[in-house]
N, C-alpha and C positions, 0 to 999 in steps of 0.2 A: 416777792417771787418775779422772777424774769420770765418774759415770754420772747420767743422767736417769731418775729413777723416777717412776711414777706410782701412787700408793696410795690405795685406797679405804679410808673411814672408816663406820663404822656403829654406830648405838646405839638401842636400845630400852627400856631400862631406866632410871627414875629421872630426872634432869635430864639429858635427852638431849643437848640443845645446850651444856650445860656440859660433858659427856663428850667431846665432838667438840674443843670449844676445848681442853680440857686435853691431849688426845691430839696436838693440832697444838703446843701448847707442848713437850710430849716430843719430838717430832720436830724442833723448831727447835733443841733443846739436845743433840741427838746430835752426837759429836764427828765433823768431816769434812763436815757436812750441812748444808744451806741450804735453808729453805722458800721457793720461788720463787713459788708462786701457790696459791691455795685456792679450790676452787669456791663456789658457792652451795650453801646446804643443801637437801636435798629430802626431804620427807615420803613415805614409801612403805608400801605394804602390805606384810605379812610373806609370803615364799613357803616352800614345801616344808611348813613346819609352820605353820599358819595360826591357830591358837589362841594369839594372843600379841599385844602392844602393836604398834602402828605403829613403825616405823623413821624415824631421820633418817640420811642418807647424804650424803656429800661425798666430794671427790676432791682430793688435794694433790699438787702437783708438787713433789720434791725432786731438789736435786743433791747427790751424795754421793760420797765415796771409797769408801764400804763396797761389798764385792762383793755380789752377789745372796743367799748365805748368810747372810753377816753382817748384811745388812740384814734378812732374815727373823727373824735370831735376835733383834735389837734390836726388830723389831715385837712378838714374842711376849713379851720383857720388859716392854715398855710397857704390853700388854695386862694381864699379870700384875699390874704394878704399880698399874694403874687397878684391879684386882678382878675382872677376867675369871675365872670359875671355868667351863671346860668340862665340862657334864654331859649336856646333851641335844643331839644335832646338830641345826643350825640353830633352836635353840631361842633364848630371850631371851638378852640380853647386853648389860653395861655398854658394852662397846667391841669391835669386830672391826676389824683391818688387815689388810688384804691387798695384796700387789705386785700391780698389775695389768699394768703393761709396765716395761720397762727398756729403753730405746732399741729396737734390733733384736734384742735378746738373746733366744734360745729356749733354754730348761732344761726338759727332761723328766725329772725325777726324783721321781716319785710314791712314796710320798705327801708326802715332803719339801717340794718345791718345783716348781712348773710356772710357767714365765713363757713366753708370757703367761698369765695365770690362766685355768685350764680352763674356767670358766663365764663369761668375760667377754663372750663374742659372745651369750649368751642371757639377760643380765640388763640390762633397761632401769634400774633404780635405780643401775647403775654407769655404763652408756653414757652416760647423760644428762648427769650432772655432768662425765664425762670429755670429751663432746663440746664441752662449755662451754670446756674449757681447751685442748684439742688436736684440734679437728675434722679437721685434715688430717693427723694422725698415721697411719701404717699398720701394722695387725696384721702382724706379720710371718709369721704362718702363713696368713691368708686372702687377703692383699694387697690388702685393702679398707680405705678410710680410716674412721676412728672416725664421722664424718658418715654415710658410707653404711652402716655398721653400726646405727648408732642409728636411723636412718630407717626400717629394717625390722624391727626388733625388737618382740616381742609385749609388750605391758604398759606402752608409752611415757605412755599416758594416766593410769596409775595413779602416775605420778612428778611431785608438786607442788612447785614451789620454794616453800620456807618462809622462807627469810631468809638473810642472810650472817652468817658468824661474826663476833663481835666480835674485838677486840684480842687477839691470842695470842703476840705477841714477846715 
């Protein structure tokens, strides 16, 4: 059984665009997984911990045979392989990968896994690129489309389209 995943990517350390491209390459090489689409890249201000560099963010649409827990483990392994070290919560990072949605799946298993992502509806830096890929997708808990959520989220004006990712295949 294949599942449709929407995964956010973020980086605010070093060569941010290169880190996003490298993350997509890693995702494209996961067994049983195919990258279907990649959003534009958006530059955004940091949230929570404000004294850090700006982020580049994007969303990737994947088709994968992995179950959500296996997908989470793969994302954590990619982060580790790319040099992510978790020291300060919401702090600077080489790469951050999060499962946003997995079709209509709802998993509430904190702190290990929350699908849809627990902060999805409050984060413009995720909703804007997500809307680019799947505007009519429905959030399984709110019943609202991504377009509707994006149109009312605070901070949308702070999400600026930066570029498209280069070749990643």
